Backbone bond lengths (Angstrom), bond angles and torsions (degrees), N, CA, C in turn:
res aa  C-N    CA-C-N  psi(-1)  N-CA   C-N-CA  omega(-1)  CA-C   N-CA-C  phi
1 M - - - 1.480 - - 1.496 113.21 -
2 L 1.364 116.09 -41.48 1.460 122.09 179.88 1.553 108.02 -65.11
3 G 1.324 119.28 -41.12 1.400 123.43 178.53 1.591 113.50 -58.13
4 V 1.373 113.33 -38.73 1.430 118.00 179.35 1.480 110.45 -71.63
5 V 1.379 119.28 -38.04 1.453 121.59 176.97 1.520 108.81 -64.24
6 A 1.388 116.00 -44.39 1.458 116.60 -176.15 1.551 110.62 -64.64
7 F 1.321 117.72 -36.10 1.436 123.73 178.67 1.528 108.60 -56.98
8 F 1.366 118.10 -51.36 1.428 121.79 -174.20 1.569 112.17 -74.17
9 L 1.348 114.16 -34.62 1.455 113.47 175.99 1.484 116.17 -78.07
10 F 1.238 119.61 -37.85 1.521 125.70 -169.70 1.553 114.64 -116.36
11 G 1.350 115.69 -8.08 1.439 117.76 -178.18 1.532 115.45 73.35
12 I 1.381 115.76 20.65 1.389 121.26 -176.40 1.548 108.89 -75.42
13 H 1.250 119.15 133.27 1.464 121.05 -177.37 1.552 106.15 -148.05
14 V 1.289 114.33 125.79 1.505 125.47 178.19 1.493 103.25 -96.42
15 H 1.325 119.48 113.75 1.480 122.48 -179.23 1.477 108.30 -92.00
16 A 1.296 121.67 132.58 1.416 126.63 173.54 1.568 106.34 -99.03
17 S 1.350 112.86 131.62 1.419 119.60 -178.54 1.464 114.00 -100.69
18 D 1.324 114.61 158.25 1.435 119.30 172.08 1.507 112.77 -101.89
19 L 1.381 113.95 137.09 1.385 120.71 -177.26 1.489 109.92 -108.85
20 E 1.323 113.96 133.48 1.540 117.41 175.64 1.578 102.90 -120.54
21 V 1.385 111.11 127.09 1.491 119.09 177.04 1.558 108.42 -116.49
22 R 1.264 114.29 120.83 1.501 123.07 173.28 1.589 106.58 -99.62
23 V 1.349 112.74 118.09 1.421 119.36 177.66 1.555 107.97 -107.02
24 T 1.350 116.15 122.24 1.434 122.63 -177.41 1.564 108.51 -111.22
25 G 1.285 113.97 159.43 1.457 121.06 176.53 1.538 113.91 92.39
26 V 1.416 110.51 22.42 1.542 119.55 178.31 1.497 105.66 -86.50
27 K 1.250 116.56 141.23 1.511 122.98 170.10 1.464 109.33 -80.51
28 P 1.349 117.49 126.26 1.525 119.86 179.42 1.477 113.45 -54.13
29 N 1.394 112.36 126.58 1.422 120.89 176.31 1.473 119.93 63.57
30 V 1.304 116.66 21.16 1.474 125.50 -174.92 1.519 107.53 -120.80
31 G 1.286 122.62 115.35 1.442 127.28 169.71 1.471 115.21 71.02
32 S 1.341 116.27 -153.66 1.522 123.01 -179.66 1.533 108.35 -149.33
33 V 1.316 111.69 164.47 1.527 119.28 179.71 1.509 107.10 -125.96
34 T 1.306 120.67 131.67 1.424 128.13 168.22 1.484 110.86 -107.03
35 V 1.377 116.52 128.18 1.444 122.31 173.65 1.538 105.52 -104.13
36 S 1.265 117.46 125.97 1.474 125.19 178.83 1.482 111.13 -116.78
37 I 1.362 120.50 133.10 1.390 126.09 -179.54 1.516 109.78 -109.03
38 F 1.390 115.74 136.69 1.413 121.89 -175.38 1.579 105.01 -124.40
39 S 1.321 115.81 140.51 1.454 120.81 -172.71 1.553 114.71 -104.88
40 S 1.306 120.08 2.97 1.397 118.74 179.48 1.554 110.92 -165.78
41 Q 1.221 119.00 164.49 1.486 124.68 -176.85 1.605 104.53 -67.74
42 K 1.373 115.86 -37.00 1.430 119.22 -176.83 1.477 112.07 -66.22
43 T 1.367 119.16 -32.52 1.487 119.69 178.66 1.458 115.93 -98.68
44 F 1.320 119.33 -2.62 1.437 123.97 -177.12 1.516 111.87 -56.03
45 L 1.327 115.28 124.61 1.458 125.46 -178.42 1.526 115.48 66.82
46 K 1.397 114.72 9.89 1.431 119.10 179.82 1.519 111.74 -117.11
47 K 1.425 115.59 -50.86 1.418 119.62 -179.02 1.578 108.95 -141.02
48 S 1.363 112.92 111.20 1.421 117.35 179.34 1.557 111.22 -83.42
49 I 1.346 112.72 158.12 1.431 119.09 172.02 1.462 113.78 -90.64
50 K 1.296 119.05 -16.81 1.455 125.67 -176.11 1.525 108.74 -158.06
51 D 1.334 117.28 136.54 1.484 121.59 171.07 1.514 104.85 -130.15
52 M 1.373 112.24 134.18 1.489 120.84 178.51 1.473 108.55 -124.62
53 K 1.239 120.92 128.73 1.514 123.18 -173.89 1.610 105.92 -124.37
54 K 1.303 112.35 139.59 1.534 119.03 173.76 1.526 105.73 -145.83
55 A 1.379 106.20 141.82 1.436 115.86 174.13 1.594 109.88 -74.41
56 A 1.284 116.19 148.05 1.497 122.71 176.89 1.504 108.64 -61.28
57 N 1.268 118.35 145.62 1.465 124.43 178.47 1.449 106.90 -114.92
58 D 1.340 116.53 -158.76 1.473 124.00 -177.61 1.633 111.92 -83.02
59 K 1.321 115.28 4.47 1.471 119.42 -179.36 1.572 109.50 -108.66
60 T 1.352 113.51 174.22 1.506 117.68 -179.89 1.518 110.35 -100.41
61 E 1.383 116.70 16.00 1.420 120.50 178.45 1.537 109.13 -147.57
62 L 1.303 112.38 156.22 1.520 120.82 176.93 1.511 106.77 -128.30
63 I 1.339 116.45 141.39 1.437 119.05 177.10 1.506 109.58 -117.48
64 F 1.333 113.24 128.04 1.529 121.27 -178.96 1.562 106.43 -110.67
65 H 1.339 112.11 147.46 1.462 119.91 175.73 1.483 111.92 -128.99
66 L 1.318 117.68 131.97 1.437 122.70 171.06 1.488 111.38 -126.58
67 K 1.266 114.58 118.17 1.537 119.79 -178.47 1.522 110.21 -90.33
68 G 1.344 115.85 150.84 1.434 119.28 170.04 1.554 116.58 78.99
69 L 1.308 119.22 23.09 1.446 120.22 -179.82 1.498 106.21 -75.57
70 K 1.370 111.61 129.26 1.554 116.77 -176.09 1.539 107.10 -78.23
71 P 1.323 116.28 158.72 1.422 121.93 176.21 1.551 110.12 -57.52
72 G 1.343 116.45 135.39 1.469 117.00 175.82 1.538 105.36 168.16
73 V 1.351 115.12 -168.37 1.425 124.99 176.53 1.511 111.65 -107.39
74 Y 1.289 120.36 129.56 1.409 124.39 -177.22 1.485 113.63 -135.63
75 A 1.286 121.32 167.83 1.493 127.06 165.42 1.496 110.23 -140.68
76 L 1.256 116.50 153.88 1.514 117.70 177.84 1.524 113.02 -134.13
77 T 1.324 110.09 161.88 1.450 116.59 170.82 1.546 108.37 -126.63
78 A 1.355 114.33 152.68 1.467 121.58 173.76 1.556 103.69 -122.28
79 T 1.403 113.27 113.15 1.442 115.35 -178.96 1.577 107.63 -106.13
80 Y 1.231 118.70 131.17 1.467 125.75 179.95 1.502 111.39 -100.28
81 D 1.296 118.02 106.07 1.438 123.64 177.02 1.583 107.68 -89.55
82 E 1.275 115.24 86.38 1.454 120.61 -170.63 1.528 112.58 -68.62
83 N 1.297 116.00 -35.06 1.457 121.87 -178.87 1.548 112.77 -92.62
84 A 1.299 116.88 3.72 1.470 121.23 177.56 1.480 115.58 52.34
85 N 1.335 119.07 38.98 1.413 120.69 178.84 1.550 112.81 -99.04
86 G 1.280 115.52 6.96 1.461 120.09 172.35 1.579 115.61 87.05
87 K 1.338 113.93 8.29 1.481 115.72 -176.44 1.576 107.58 -152.49
88 L 1.367 111.97 162.36 1.469 118.48 174.07 1.528 108.30 -82.04
89 D 1.299 119.27 113.93 1.487 120.39 177.87 1.480 109.87 -76.50
90 R 1.292 113.05 137.55 1.495 122.66 -177.84 1.514 110.51 -124.95
91 G 1.352 116.75 149.60 1.404 123.28 177.01 1.520 109.11 -107.78
92 S 1.270 116.69 -151.36 1.510 125.82 179.67 1.515 108.04 -52.21
93 F 1.297 114.77 144.43 1.466 124.37 177.16 1.554 111.80 56.49
94 G 1.273 120.02 18.43 1.483 122.19 179.89 1.469 116.11 75.45
95 I 1.335 118.74 13.03 1.453 124.84 178.29 1.503 109.25 -71.21
96 P 1.414 118.96 124.56 1.406 124.10 -179.60 1.542 112.49 -57.53
97 K 1.368 112.16 138.23 1.459 117.07 175.55 1.538 111.93 -101.27
98 E 1.354 110.60 1.09 1.513 118.16 174.47 1.517 110.11 -127.92
99 P 1.349 116.76 152.11 1.470 119.17 -171.45 1.540 112.87 -61.69
100 V 1.294 113.51 142.27 1.522 122.66 171.82 1.481 108.89 -131.69
101 G 1.314 119.66 126.16 1.399 119.03 177.03 1.533 108.74 -118.90
102 F 1.360 118.35 165.00 1.480 122.89 -178.63 1.475 110.41 -135.08
103 S 1.351 112.01 162.37 1.407 118.47 -177.00 1.629 107.46 -63.91
104 N 1.227 116.26 148.68 1.523 125.29 -173.63 1.572 106.29 66.96
105 N 1.291 116.83 13.29 1.452 114.90 -175.36 1.537 116.38 53.83
106 A 1.364 112.26 28.57 1.410 121.12 -175.11 1.538 111.02 -61.43
107 K 1.244 115.88 145.90 1.537 123.38 -178.62 1.497 109.57 -131.27
108 G 1.300 113.06 138.49 1.477 120.76 179.63 1.530 111.23 -95.24
109 T 1.329 111.27 166.96 1.459 118.90 175.68 1.446 107.87 -110.74
110 F 1.283 117.52 110.41 1.485 123.64 -177.29 1.523 112.64 57.05
111 G 1.388 113.15 46.22 1.432 121.61 178.18 1.462 109.69 150.50
112 P 1.287 120.46 -175.00 1.480 124.32 179.91 1.468 111.59 -67.07
113 P 1.337 119.36 160.83 1.494 120.45 -179.15 1.606 105.61 -75.97
114 K 1.326 112.30 163.86 1.480 118.10 172.43 1.427 112.79 -77.36
115 F 1.291 119.20 159.89 1.514 126.47 178.03 1.530 108.13 -55.26
116 E 1.326 117.24 -38.85 1.461 118.86 -177.02 1.548 111.24 -61.99
117 A 1.344 118.01 -34.23 1.410 120.09 -178.27 1.535 110.98 -76.62
118 A 1.310 115.54 -29.12 1.456 120.48 -174.11 1.549 115.65 -95.24
119 K 1.369 113.42 -9.28 1.556 117.56 -169.01 1.533 110.65 -70.35
120 F 1.291 112.45 152.14 1.471 120.46 171.83 1.529 106.83 -141.30
121 T 1.308 118.41 156.94 1.445 123.90 -175.03 1.439 111.02 -109.31
122 V 1.270 120.53 129.16 1.427 125.69 171.32 1.459 110.36 -101.79
123 K 1.366 120.05 123.43 1.464 123.67 -179.28 1.472 108.89 -109.80
124 D 1.286 121.64 -121.74 1.420 124.05 -177.18 1.505 110.70 -112.97
125 S 1.306 120.57 24.80 1.468 120.10 177.45 1.534 106.98 -138.27
126 D 1.297 113.98 159.61 1.473 120.77 176.49 1.557 112.37 -61.19
127 I 1.300 116.79 152.24 1.465 122.52 -175.43 1.479 112.83 -132.47
128 Q 1.303 119.69 141.62 1.357 122.30 175.48 1.571 110.71 -122.46
129 L 1.271 114.28 137.34 1.533 119.87 -178.83 1.508 109.63 -127.94
130 E 1.286 114.94 149.86 1.418 116.06 168.20 1.546 113.20 -124.12
131 V 1.289 119.68 135.31 1.430 123.67 -177.59 1.534 105.31 -121.69
132 T 1.337 116.60 125.26 1.423 121.19 178.14 1.491 106.70 -104.05
133 L 1.357 117.44 122.61 1.414 122.14 177.85 1.493 111.11 -73.35
134 P 1.331 116.58 122.42 1.411 118.80 -177.15 1.489 111.54 -78.09
135 P 1.341 121.47 158.77 1.473 121.71 169.87 1.524 107.99 -67.51
136 V 1.369 111.97 149.19 1.402 113.32 179.05 1.449 111.91 -71.10
137 Q 1.315 120.90 137.45 1.509 122.88 -179.93 1.446 110.78 -80.16
138 K 1.265 116.66 136.69 1.512 122.17 170.57 1.476 108.74 -97.07
139 Y 1.360 114.85 122.93 1.447 120.94 -179.01 1.526 113.43 -104.96
140 D 1.294 114.54 141.20 1.431 121.68 169.63 1.505 107.67 -83.24
141 M 1.360 120.27 105.65 1.433 123.78 -167.94 1.620 108.64 -63.95
142 N 1.278 117.78 -32.02 1.497 119.16 174.69 1.521 112.40 -61.50
143 K 1.332 117.61 -39.60 1.454 123.09 174.01 1.538 110.32 -61.94
144 V 1.321 114.23 -46.22 1.477 120.80 179.35 1.426 111.38 -54.78
145 K 1.341 114.33 -52.96 1.511 120.54 -176.53 1.544 110.74 -63.15
146 K 1.312 115.33 -35.41 1.526 121.39 178.32 1.541 110.15 -64.69
147 K 1.334 112.61 -45.33 1.554 117.87 -179.62 1.541 109.83 -66.35
148 M 1.311 114.74 -36.14 1.474 114.40 -176.90 1.547 110.37 -70.73
149 K 1.413 117.86 -34.75 1.441 120.86 174.62 1.449 112.30 -65.28
150 E 1.369 118.91 -39.66 1.438 124.27 -179.71 1.528 108.90 -63.22
151 K 1.335 113.47 -43.30 1.529 120.96 -179.29 1.572 108.47 -62.52
152 K 1.275 118.87 -44.84 1.481 121.99 177.64 1.467 113.84 -62.53
153 K 1.278 118.12 -37.89 1.459 123.20 177.76 1.543 111.80 -75.30
154 G 1.352 118.69 -9.36 1.407 120.00 177.99 1.490 111.80 90.11
155 G 1.269 116.93 2.32 1.494 119.66 178.27 1.512 111.53 -88.37
156 G 1.251 116.29 150.68 1.487 123.38 175.17 1.479 113.29 45.26
157 H 1.362 115.68 138.62 1.447 122.93 176.48 1.495 111.25 -110.12
158 D 1.303 115.03 -4.83 1.499 120.62 -178.30 1.580 105.99 -75.95
159 M 1.369 117.08 110.78 1.423 122.85 176.96 1.506 114.57 -101.11
160 S 1.369 115.25 10.97 1.427 120.14 -176.51 1.571 109.03 -70.71
161 L 1.297 115.86 143.32 1.448 118.37 177.43 1.426 108.87 -119.34
């Protein structure tokens, strides 16, 4: 009620924007993609405010629409469930065995990117994003273990594999 009164008295209007997310790198007719939207650094990769899922079609991209997104700072993930088992398959050390993309096509170093790298701002206009699903990286687990030992000892900061 107060918002309605403020609108008529002061012309205050909070515009909700529409978000379009184009996810590329999908194999035609294989699996499904879930786009999850996060509203803060604290909840990033823990508790999404919205999840949208679509089965792959005959194209190499899927387009998701979310209407009514309030102004703010967000980040999103696009998780590709290639084998359609309803979950993100993970290997050793929790490393995803299926593609996961992030807004801004952000990439992490030895893990997922930080919220800061993936964040985008919604103001008072519609927004379009594109997320490219990266190929799944194959890791030499002996190299990973060696890098982890070096990191624990305080040697070398290069965690590239």
